[in-house]
KEKE-3310 file (N, C-alpha, C; in steps of 0.2 Angstrom, whole numbers, plus 5000, padded with zeros to 4 digits):
npx = (4965:4978:4991:4997:5014:5023:5027:5044:5053:5057:5073:5090:5095:5102:5107:5093:5088:5090:5078:5076:5068:5051:5049:5057:5051:5042:5028:5011:5011:5011:5023:5021:5028:5045:5058:5069:5087:5098:5105:5119:5136:5142:5132:5126:5122:5110:5099:5094:5079:5065:5052:5036:5036:5034:5030:5041:5039:5028:5034:5047:5045:5039:5047:5049:5050:5058:5049:5043:5031:5035:5027:5022:5017:5001:4987:4972:4959:4943:4936:4922:4914:4924:4931:4936:4946:4949:4955:4966:4973:4976:4985:4994:4995:4990:4973:4968:4976:4973:4960:4961:4969:4960:4949:4938:4924:4917:4904:4914:4911:4913:4912:4911:4923:4927:4941:4955:4967:4982:4992:5010:5024:5032:5024:5020:5014:5004:5005:4997:4998:5009:5017:5017:5029:5038:5037:5042:5055:5060:5061:5069:5063:5056:5043:5033:5033:5027:5015:5010:5011:5001:4990:4985:4974:4967:4962:4975:4977:4983:4978:4978:4983:4982:4989:5003:5009:5026:5036:5050:5064:5061:5070:5082:5093:5094:5107:5109:5114:5110:5096:5094:5099:5090:5078:5069:5064:5050:5038:5027:5028:5026:5013:5006:5011:5012:5003:4998:4994:4977:4971:4961:4944:4946:4944:4948:4956:4949:4953:4963:4958:4967:4985:4989:4988:4997:4994:4996:5009:5007:4993:4980:4973:4957:4954:4951:4935:4927:4926:4939:4936:4939:4956:4969:4983:4998:5008:5013:5024:5038:5038:5051:5055:5047:5034:5037:5049:5066:5078:5090:5085:5080:5066:5053:5041:5032:5031:5043:5043:5050:5052:5053:5063:5055:5042:5024:5017:5003:4989:4982:4969:4955:4959:4968:4983:4995:5008:5023:5039:5056:5061:5063:5077:5080:5069:5069:5062:5045:5028:5014:4998:4982:4968:4950:4942:4953:4964:4980:4991:5008:5021:5037:5054:5053:5057:5052:5040:5023:5013:5005:5005:4990:4982:4968:4966:4962:4958:4969:4975:4990:5004:5017:5033:5043:5058:5076:5079:5084:5088:5087:5091:5090:5079:5064:5048:5044:5031:5018:5004:4994:4984:4976:4989:4996:5006:5001:5001:5003:4999:4989:4978:4977:4971:4972:4984)
npy = (4994:5000:4989:4983:4983:4968:4963:4963:4947:4938:4939:4932:4931:4936:4924:4920:4927:4916:4908:4903:4900:4902:4915:4922:4920:4927:4938:4933:4921:4904:4892:4875:4864:4858:4870:4868:4866:4879:4879:4869:4874:4866:4860:4859:4873:4871:4858:4842:4840:4830:4823:4818:4809:4818:4828:4841:4859:4868:4879:4875:4864:4868:4878:4895:4903:4918:4927:4939:4950:4965:4980:4995:5011:5017:5023:5015:5012:5006:4993:4987:4974:4971:4965:4967:4957:4954:4965:4965:4954:4958:4969:4965:4969:4968:4963:4967:4978:4987:4989:4995:5007:5014:5015:5006:4997:4981:4974:4977:4983:4988:5001:5003:5013:5019:5026:5020:5020:5011:5004:5005:4993:4978:4962:4947:4931:4921:4903:4887:4880:4888:4898:4913:4914:4908:4915:4928:4924:4921:4934:4941:4949:4956:4946:4953:4966:4963:4959:4972:4980:4974:4975:4964:4953:4944:4928:4928:4919:4915:4915:4904:4912:4924:4941:4947:4961:4965:4973:4986:4990:4987:4987:4984:4970:4958:4949:4931:4929:4942:4941:4930:4935:4945:4940:4933:4920:4920:4919:4928:4928:4914:4913:4922:4920:4906:4897:4887:4892:4893:4883:4886:4884:4876:4869:4871:4859:4848:4848:4836:4822:4816:4812:4802:4803:4812:4827:4833:4844:4855:4857:4867:4871:4871:4885:4887:4892:4894:4903:4903:4902:4901:4901:4889:4886:4881:4873:4869:4878:4890:4907:4913:4923:4937:4945:4957:4971:4968:4970:4974:4979:4971:4962:4952:4942:4934:4923:4915:4899:4890:4873:4855:4844:4836:4838:4837:4847:4857:4860:4876:4879:4874:4870:4871:4864:4874:4874:4864:4861:4865:4877:4890:4896:4901:4897:4883:4867:4869:4872:4879:4884:4888:4896:4900:4916:4924:4921:4915:4902:4899:4888:4885:4879:4865:4848:4836:4834:4831:4832:4835:4846:4853:4846:4843:4849:4848:4857:4856:4845:4835:4843:4843:4838:4846:4855:4860:4866:4876:4893:4892:4893:4884:4869:4874:4882:4892:4903:4910:4921:4927:4939:4941:4948:4953:4951:4946:4949:4934:4932:4940:4934:4921:4910:4915:4910)
npz = (4992:5004:5009:5024:5029:5033:5050:5056:5056:5071:5077:5080:5097:5112:5125:5135:5151:5164:5173:5189:5200:5207:5212:5203:5191:5176:5178:5177:5173:5178:5181:5176:5175:5179:5176:5163:5161:5154:5137:5136:5133:5125:5117:5101:5090:5082:5081:5073:5065:5066:5056:5048:5033:5019:5004:4998:5001:4991:4985:4983:4975:4964:4955:4949:4933:4929:4919:4916:4908:4901:4902:4895:4901:4896:4886:4883:4872:4874:4865:4855:4864:4872:4888:4905:4907:4894:4890:4899:4894:4881:4883:4892:4905:4922:4927:4939:4942:4932:4935:4947:4944:4936:4944:4944:4948:4954:4944:4935:4922:4905:4892:4875:4867:4879:4888:4895:4908:4907:4918:4919:4920:4926:4923:4930:4924:4932:4934:4936:4952:4956:4968:4979:4986:4978:4966:4971:4974:4962:4956:4965:4974:4989:4995:5003:4997:4985:4988:4993:4982:4974:4981:4988:4998:5012:5007:5001:4990:4975:4957:4943:4928:4932:4932:4940:4947:4947:4958:4956:4945:4929:4919:4924:4926:4938:4947:4951:4963:4969:4969:4977:4989:4992:4995:5009:5019:5029:5043:5039:5025:5022:5026:5018:5005:5003:4999:4985:4968:4962:4949:4934:4937:4947:4963:4980:4990:5003:5020:5027:5038:5047:5050:5041:5027:5015:5007:4990:4988:4979:4979:4983:4999:5008:5017:5035:5041:5053:5068:5080:5094:5111:5115:5121:5131:5123:5129:5145:5156:5159:5155:5146:5138:5133:5123:5110:5109:5114:5126:5119:5108:5098:5090:5096:5090:5097:5111:5121:5129:5141:5142:5147:5136:5122:5126:5124:5111:5110:5099:5099:5096:5086:5069:5053:5047:5040:5037:5039:5044:5043:5037:5041:5047:5060:5068:5068:5070:5064:5065:5058:5060:5053:5058:5060:5057:5053:5061:5066:5072:5078:5080:5086:5086:5088:5091:5085:5073:5071:5062:5046:5032:5027:5035:5046:5062:5080:5094:5107:5102:5099:5091:5089:5096:5109:5107:5105:5093:5079:5083:5097:5114:5124:5128:5122:5118:5104:5102:5093:5090:5078:5070:5056:5047:5058:5072:5088:5105:5114:5127:5130:5125:5129:5142:5159:5171)
capx = (4967:4985:4992:5002:5020:5023:5031:5050:5053:5061:5080:5094:5095:5107:5104:5088:5089:5088:5073:5077:5063:5045:5050:5060:5047:5038:5022:5006:5011:5014:5026:5017:5034:5052:5062:5075:5093:5100:5108:5126:5140:5144:5127:5126:5117:5104:5098:5090:5071:5062:5046:5033:5037:5030:5033:5044:5034:5026:5038:5052:5043:5036:5050:5046:5055:5057:5048:5037:5030:5036:5021:5023:5011:4998:4980:4969:4952:4939:4933:4915:4914:4930:4930:4942:4950:4952:4960:4972:4976:4979:4990:4999:4995:4985:4966:4967:4980:4969:4954:4963:4971:4954:4944:4933:4921:4914:4907:4919:4908:4916:4908:4915:4926:4930:4948:4958:4974:4986:4999:5016:5028:5033:5019:5021:5008:5004:5003:4994:5003:5015:5016:5020:5036:5042:5037:5046:5062:5062:5063:5073:5059:5053:5036:5029:5032:5023:5008:5008:5010:4995:4984:4983:4971:4965:4967:4981:4978:4984:4974:4981:4981:4982:4995:5005:5014:5032:5040:5057:5065:5061:5076:5088:5093:5098:5110:5106:5116:5106:5090:5094:5100:5084:5072:5070:5058:5048:5031:5023:5029:5022:5005:5003:5013:5014:4998:4999:4989:4972:4970:4954:4939:4949:4942:4953:4955:4946:4958:4964:4957:4973:4991:4990:4989:4999:4991:5002:5011:5004:4986:4978:4968:4952:4955:4945:4930:4924:4930:4943:4934:4944:4963:4972:4990:5001:5012:5014:5031:5039:5040:5058:5055:5040:5032:5039:5056:5070:5083:5095:5081:5077:5059:5050:5034:5029:5034:5047:5041:5055:5049:5057:5064:5050:5035:5019:5015:4996:4985:4978:4962:4954:4962:4971:4990:4997:5016:5027:5046:5062:5063:5065:5083:5080:5064:5070:5056:5040:5021:5009:4991:4977:4961:4945:4943:4960:4969:4985:4996:5015:5025:5044:5060:5051:5062:5049:5034:5019:5007:5007:5002:4983:4978:4963:4968:4957:4961:4972:4979:4998:5006:5025:5037:5047:5066:5080:5081:5085:5092:5085:5097:5088:5073:5059:5043:5043:5024:5015:4997:4993:4977:4978:4997:4999:5007:4997:5004:4999:4997:4982:4973:4977:4969:4976:4986)
capy = (4997:4999:4983:4984:4979:4963:4965:4959:4941:4938:4938:4928:4935:4934:4920:4923:4927:4910:4908:4897:4900:4905:4922:4925:4919:4932:4939:4932:4914:4900:4886:4868:4859:4861:4873:4864:4870:4882:4874:4869:4877:4861:4858:4862:4878:4868:4851:4839:4840:4824:4824:4813:4809:4823:4832:4847:4864:4870:4884:4872:4859:4872:4885:4900:4907:4926:4928:4944:4955:4973:4984:5002:5014:5019:5024:5010:5013:5000:4991:4983:4967:4971:4964:4969:4951:4954:4971:4963:4950:4962:4974:4962:4971:4964:4965:4970:4984:4991:4991:5000:5013:5017:5016:5002:4993:4975:4969:4980:4984:4993:5003:5005:5020:5021:5027:5016:5020:5005:5005:5001:4989:4971:4958:4940:4927:4915:4897:4883:4878:4893:4901:4919:4914:4906:4921:4933:4922:4922:4941:4944:4955:4953:4945:4958:4971:4961:4960:4979:4982:4971:4976:4957:4953:4937:4923:4928:4914:4917:4911:4903:4917:4931:4944:4950:4966:4964:4980:4986:4993:4982:4988:4982:4963:4956:4942:4926:4931:4947:4938:4926:4939:4950:4936:4930:4916:4921:4917:4931:4926:4908:4914:4926:4918:4899:4893:4886:4895:4889:4882:4888:4880:4871:4870:4869:4852:4848:4846:4828:4822:4813:4813:4796:4804:4819:4830:4835:4851:4860:4857:4872:4868:4876:4889:4887:4898:4895:4907:4898:4902:4902:4898:4886:4886:4876:4869:4871:4880:4896:4911:4916:4929:4940:4948:4964:4973:4966:4975:4977:4982:4966:4961:4945:4942:4929:4922:4909:4896:4885:4866:4849:4841:4831:4840:4838:4854:4856:4865:4881:4879:4870:4874:4868:4865:4877:4873:4860:4860:4869:4881:4896:4893:4904:4894:4876:4863:4874:4871:4885:4882:4893:4896:4904:4923:4927:4919:4910:4901:4897:4884:4884:4875:4858:4842:4831:4836:4825:4833:4837:4852:4851:4841:4847:4848:4850:4860:4851:4839:4836:4844:4842:4838:4852:4854:4866:4867:4883:4897:4891:4892:4878:4867:4879:4883:4899:4903:4916:4921:4932:4941:4943:4948:4957:4948:4949:4946:4929:4932:4944:4930:4915:4910:4917:4904)
capz = (4998:5005:5013:5029:5029:5039:5056:5055:5060:5077:5076:5085:5103:5117:5130:5140:5158:5167:5179:5193:5206:5206:5213:5197:5185:5174:5180:5172:5170:5183:5178:5178:5175:5181:5171:5160:5161:5148:5133:5138:5128:5120:5113:5094:5089:5079:5081:5068:5066:5064:5054:5044:5026:5015:4999:4999:5000:4984:4982:4981:4970:4958:4954:4944:4929:4928:4912:4916:4902:4903:4899:4895:4903:4890:4886:4879:4870:4874:4859:4857:4866:4877:4895:4909:4906:4888:4890:4902:4889:4875:4885:4896:4912:4927:4927:4945:4942:4927:4939:4952:4941:4933:4949:4942:4953:4951:4940:4930:4915:4901:4887:4869:4867:4885:4889:4901:4909:4908:4922:4916:4925:4923:4925:4929:4923:4936:4932:4941:4957:4958:4975:4979:4988:4972:4962:4974:4974:4955:4954:4970:4977:4995:4994:5006:4992:4979:4992:4994:4975:4971:4986:4990:5004:5014:5009:4998:4986:4968:4952:4937:4923:4935:4931:4946:4946:4951:4959:4954:4939:4924:4914:4928:4927:4944:4947:4955:4970:4972:4970:4983:4995:4992:4998:5016:5021:5036:5044:5035:5018:5022:5027:5013:4999:5003:4995:4977:4964:4959:4942:4932:4939:4952:4970:4985:4993:5010:5025:5029:5045:5051:5047:5038:5020:5014:5001:4986:4990:4975:4980:4988:5004:5010:5024:5040:5042:5059:5073:5084:5101:5116:5115:5126:5131:5119:5133:5152:5157:5161:5149:5147:5133:5132:5117:5109:5109:5119:5129:5114:5102:5093:5092:5097:5088:5101:5117:5122:5135:5143:5144:5146:5130:5120:5129:5118:5110:5108:5095:5104:5094:5080:5063:5047:5046:5034:5036:5043:5041:5046:5032:5044:5052:5067:5072:5068:5068:5064:5063:5057:5060:5052:5062:5057:5059:5052:5066:5065:5078:5076:5085:5084:5090:5089:5089:5081:5070:5070:5058:5039:5029:5025:5040:5051:5069:5085:5100:5112:5098:5099:5084:5089:5103:5110:5107:5105:5086:5077:5087:5104:5118:5128:5125:5123:5112:5102:5101:5091:5088:5073:5068:5049:5046:5063:5078:5094:5112:5116:5134:5130:5122:5133:5149:5165:5175)
cpx = (4974:4985:4998:5008:5020:5028:5038:5050:5058:5068:5084:5095:5100:5103:5099:5090:5086:5084:5074:5072:5057:5045:5053:5056:5043:5031:5017:5006:5014:5016:5022:5022:5040:5055:5068:5081:5094:5104:5116:5130:5142:5139:5127:5121:5111:5104:5094:5083:5069:5054:5043:5035:5032:5033:5036:5038:5034:5031:5045:5051:5041:5040:5047:5051:5053:5056:5042:5037:5031:5031:5023:5017:5008:4991:4977:4961:4948:4936:4926:4917:4920:4927:4936:4948:4953:4957:4967:4976:4980:4985:4995:4999:4990:4978:4965:4970:4976:4963:4956:4965:4965:4948:4937:4931:4918:4907:4911:4917:4911:4911:4913:4917:4928:4937:4950:4965:4977:4992:5004:5019:5029:5027:5020:5014:5008:5001:5001:5000:5008:5013:5019:5027:5040:5043:5042:5054:5064:5065:5067:5070:5056:5045:5031:5028:5027:5016:5006:5007:5004:4989:4981:4980:4970:4961:4973:4982:4978:4979:4978:4978:4981:4989:4997:5010:5020:5036:5047:5057:5065:5067:5083:5088:5097:5101:5107:5107:5112:5099:5089:5095:5094:5078:5074:5063:5056:5041:5026:5023:5025:5015:5002:5005:5015:5009:4999:4993:4983:4971:4962:4949:4941:4946:4947:4951:4953:4952:4958:4962:4962:4979:4993:4992:4992:4996:4997:5003:5008:4997:4984:4973:4963:4954:4949:4941:4927:4929:4933:4940:4939:4951:4965:4979:4993:5005:5011:5022:5032:5041:5046:5059:5048:5040:5035:5047:5059:5074:5088:5091:5078:5070:5057:5043:5030:5032:5038:5045:5046:5051:5054:5057:5058:5043:5030:5017:5008:4994:4981:4971:4961:4957:4964:4978:4992:5004:5018:5034:5051:5065:5065:5071:5082:5075:5064:5063:5050:5034:5017:5002:4986:4971:4956:4946:4949:4965:4974:4989:5002:5018:5032:5048:5058:5057:5059:5042:5030:5013:5010:5003:4995:4979:4974:4965:4963:4961:4963:4976:4986:5000:5014:5027:5042:5054:5070:5083:5081:5089:5090:5091:5095:5081:5067:5054:5043:5035:5022:5008:4997:4986:4978:4986:5000:5000:5004:5001:5000:4996:4990:4977:4972:4974:4974:4978:4990)
cpy = (4996:4993:4985:4980:4974:4965:4960:4953:4942:4936:4934:4933:4932:4929:4923:4922:4920:4911:4902:4896:4903:4912:4925:4924:4925:4932:4936:4924:4910:4893:4879:4863:4862:4864:4869:4869:4873:4877:4875:4872:4872:4858:4862:4868:4876:4861:4848:4839:4834:4826:4819:4814:4813:4826:4839:4853:4866:4875:4881:4867:4862:4879:4889:4903:4914:4928:4934:4948:4962:4977:4992:5006:5017:5020:5019:5012:5007:4999:4987:4976:4966:4970:4966:4963:4952:4960:4969:4959:4953:4967:4971:4964:4967:4967:4969:4977:4989:4994:4996:5007:5017:5017:5012:4997:4987:4977:4971:4980:4989:4995:5005:5012:5023:5021:5024:5018:5013:5006:5001:4997:4982:4966:4951:4936:4921:4909:4892:4880:4882:4896:4908:4919:4912:4912:4926:4931:4923:4929:4944:4950:4952:4952:4950:4964:4969:4961:4967:4981:4980:4972:4969:4957:4945:4934:4923:4922:4916:4913:4910:4908:4924:4934:4948:4955:4965:4971:4980:4989:4987:4982:4985:4974:4962:4950:4937:4927:4936:4945:4934:4930:4944:4946:4932:4926:4917:4919:4921:4929:4919:4909:4918:4924:4910:4895:4893:4889:4890:4889:4884:4882:4874:4873:4868:4863:4853:4846:4839:4828:4819:4814:4807:4798:4811:4821:4833:4843:4856:4860:4862:4869:4874:4879:4888:4893:4899:4898:4902:4898:4904:4898:4894:4887:4880:4871:4872:4873:4887:4901:4914:4921:4931:4943:4955:4965:4971:4972:4978:4979:4977:4964:4954:4945:4937:4929:4915:4906:4890:4878:4861:4847:4836:4832:4840:4845:4854:4862:4870:4881:4875:4874:4869:4869:4868:4876:4869:4859:4864:4874:4888:4894:4895:4900:4886:4873:4868:4871:4877:4882:4888:4891:4901:4912:4927:4926:4914:4908:4898:4894:4882:4881:4868:4853:4837:4834:4831:4826:4834:4843:4849:4847:4846:4845:4851:4853:4855:4845:4841:4837:4842:4840:4843:4850:4860:4867:4875:4887:4897:4890:4887:4875:4871:4879:4891:4899:4910:4915:4928:4933:4944:4943:4951:4952:4951:4945:4940:4929:4936:4940:4923:4915:4912:4911:4906)
cpz = (5000:5010:5018:5028:5034:5044:5055:5059:5066:5075:5081:5091:5107:5122:5134:5147:5161:5173:5183:5199:5204:5207:5207:5191:5183:5176:5175:5170:5176:5180:5181:5178:5177:5175:5169:5161:5154:5144:5135:5132:5123:5116:5106:5094:5086:5079:5075:5070:5062:5062:5049:5037:5023:5010:5001:4998:4993:4981:4980:4975:4963:4957:4949:4940:4928:4921:4911:4909:4904:4899:4900:4897:4896:4891:4881:4878:4870:4867:4860:4859:4871:4884:4898:4907:4899:4887:4893:4897:4884:4877:4889:4903:4916:4927:4933:4945:4937:4931:4944:4949:4938:4938:4947:4947:4950:4949:4934:4923:4912:4895:4881:4869:4873:4885:4895:4902:4911:4912:4919:4922:4922:4927:4924:4929:4927:4933:4937:4946:4959:4964:4974:4981:4982:4967:4964:4973:4967:4953:4959:4973:4983:4993:4997:5001:4987:4982:4991:4987:4972:4975:4987:4997:5006:5008:5005:4993:4978:4963:4946:4931:4926:4934:4937:4945:4950:4952:4957:4947:4934:4919:4918:4929:4933:4943:4951:4962:4973:4973:4976:4990:4997:4995:5004:5017:5028:5037:5040:5028:5017:5022:5021:5006:4998:5000:4988:4974:4962:4952:4940:4934:4944:4959:4975:4988:5001:5014:5026:5036:5050:5047:5042:5030:5019:5007:4997:4988:4986:4975:4985:4992:5006:5017:5028:5040:5049:5064:5078:5091:5105:5115:5121:5126:5127:5123:5140:5153:5159:5155:5151:5142:5132:5125:5116:5109:5115:5121:5124:5108:5097:5095:5092:5095:5092:5108:5117:5129:5136:5145:5143:5138:5129:5124:5123:5118:5107:5104:5100:5102:5088:5074:5058:5047:5040:5032:5041:5040:5045:5041:5035:5049:5059:5071:5072:5066:5069:5062:5063:5056:5058:5056:5058:5060:5058:5057:5064:5071:5075:5082:5083:5089:5091:5087:5084:5079:5068:5066:5051:5037:5026:5030:5045:5058:5074:5091:5105:5108:5098:5092:5084:5096:5103:5109:5107:5098:5085:5081:5094:5108:5124:5125:5127:5117:5111:5100:5099:5090:5083:5071:5061:5049:5053:5069:5084:5100:5114:5123:5135:5128:5125:5140:5154:5169:5181)
residu = (MET:ALA:THR:ALA:GLN:PRO:ALA:PRO:GLN:SER:THR:PRO:ARG:PRO:PRO:ALA:ARG:ARG:VAL:THR:SER:ALA:ALA:GLN:ALA:PRO:ARG:GLY:TYR:VAL:PRO:SER:THR:PRO:LEU:PRO:PRO:ALA:ARG:PRO:SER:SER:MET:PRO:ALA:SER:ALA:ALA:VAL:SER:GLN:LEU:PRO:ALA:PRO:ARG:PRO:ALA:TRP:GLU:LEU:ARG:PRO:VAL:GLU:ALA:ASP:ALA:THR:VAL:VAL:THR:ALA:GLN:ARG:TYR:THR:VAL:ALA:PRO:GLY:ASP:THR:LEU:ALA:ARG:VAL:ALA:GLN:ARG:THR:GLY:ALA:GLY:ALA:GLU:ALA:ILE:ALA:ARG:ALA:ASN:ARG:LEU:ASP:PRO:PRO:PHE:THR:LEU:ARG:ALA:GLY:GLN:GLN:LEU:ASP:ILE:PRO:GLY:GLY:ARG:TYR:HIS:LEU:VAL:ARG:PRO:GLY:GLN:THR:GLY:ILE:ALA:ILE:ALA:ARG:ALA:TYR:GLY:VAL:PRO:TRP:SER:GLN:VAL:VAL:ALA:ALA:ASN:ASP:LEU:VAL:GLU:PRO:TYR:VAL:LEU:ARG:SER:GLY:GLN:ARG:VAL:LEU:ILE:PRO:GLY:ASP:PRO:ALA:ARG:ALA:SER:THR:ALA:ALA:GLU:ARG:ALA:ALA:ALA:PHE:THR:LEU:ASP:VAL:ASP:SER:ILE:LEU:THR:GLY:GLY:GLU:PRO:ALA:LEU:ALA:ASN:ASN:GLN:ALA:PRO:ALA:ARG:PRO:GLN:PRO:THR:ALA:ARG:ARG:ALA:LEU:PRO:ALA:THR:THR:PRO:VAL:VAL:ALA:PRO:SER:ALA:ALA:PRO:GLY:ARG:PHE:ILE:TRP:PRO:VAL:GLY:GLY:THR:ILE:VAL:ARG:ARG:PHE:GLY:ALA:GLY:ALA:SER:GLY:GLU:ARG:ASN:ASP:GLY:ILE:LYS:ILE:ALA:VAL:PRO:LEU:ASN:THR:PRO:VAL:LYS:ALA:VAL:ALA:ASP:GLY:VAL:VAL:ALA:TYR:VAL:GLY:ASP:GLY:ILE:ALA:ALA:LEU:GLY:GLY:LEU:VAL:ILE:VAL:ARG:HIS:GLY:GLY:GLY:TRP:THR:SER:VAL:TYR:GLY:HIS:ALA:ALA:LYS:LEU:LEU:VAL:ARG:ARG:GLY:GLN:ALA:VAL:THR:ARG:GLY:GLU:THR:LEU:ALA:LEU:SER:GLY:ALA:THR:GLY:PHE:ALA:ASP:ARG:PRO:GLU:LEU:HIS:PHE:GLU:LEU:ARG:ARG:GLY:ARG:THR:PRO:VAL:ASP:PRO:THR:THR:GLN:LEU:PRO:ARG:ARG)
# end
């Protein structure tokens, strides 16, 4: 089935209108703490992010070599004993791509003499621990295009031995500079391409109960299955930027909540930490938590990160301390809720205050 393209990541914005009284505060939210001042002009545009010792993300630890097999579109006659996997191995094309091209349904039973259309293109063979992000970077293709070309769906975990179709012209070799410019790390790419590929017969690891132990970055982690229930507010404060398009046309995929520096940032529901770091420049210190039911929560601009990837967290547990990192213009929290790949206005899901 077709895969929706991701919403664009929020971009740098002009300084938000400063709210100095309750009368000026946005409707739908009552500040529980005094509003901190806007960032002084002397304050640097980005501050350092403190976090627990942990390995670098899997897409940095396990780089990918662009060694895709270029397959010519062809017709293949099924031989006795052929399976879909064997046809994929013989032709170099992806099993999933062959199934889609021929409208084959599970369990993908083939019969001798059957004619199959083999879709042409370049196919990357996934190795254990490789991530979608690293694959996209190697070929200079936006990961969202790879997701769409392969009809990838939740939970977007690749498998060792899987052949992934890489969009683009196989005959055109891109430069390293072009490949770097074509790829941008954003929340959607972390959610859909950040988990390392499962090796054959490998089961994902169980989430860690505390931050004492860091899981290896190349170890896949079990996604939560239980529905998150009711969400809580991650912080008390004043909304200084609302969800959606701004006055100048830029889009915000969440809300910005102004809070004092080092305010505890709480998990809005039970879940598993999917990402901790500062790899998205605009968001600074960042924590992403997966919840059941396809929900994800995102917490940006933190000064101190207190959890690790693969850690199980409970509703109300402190994930980070607020800051003014990234492109924040004051101490604030950038907060998002996503259902699948779609950003949702958090104020429609959080309790009224």
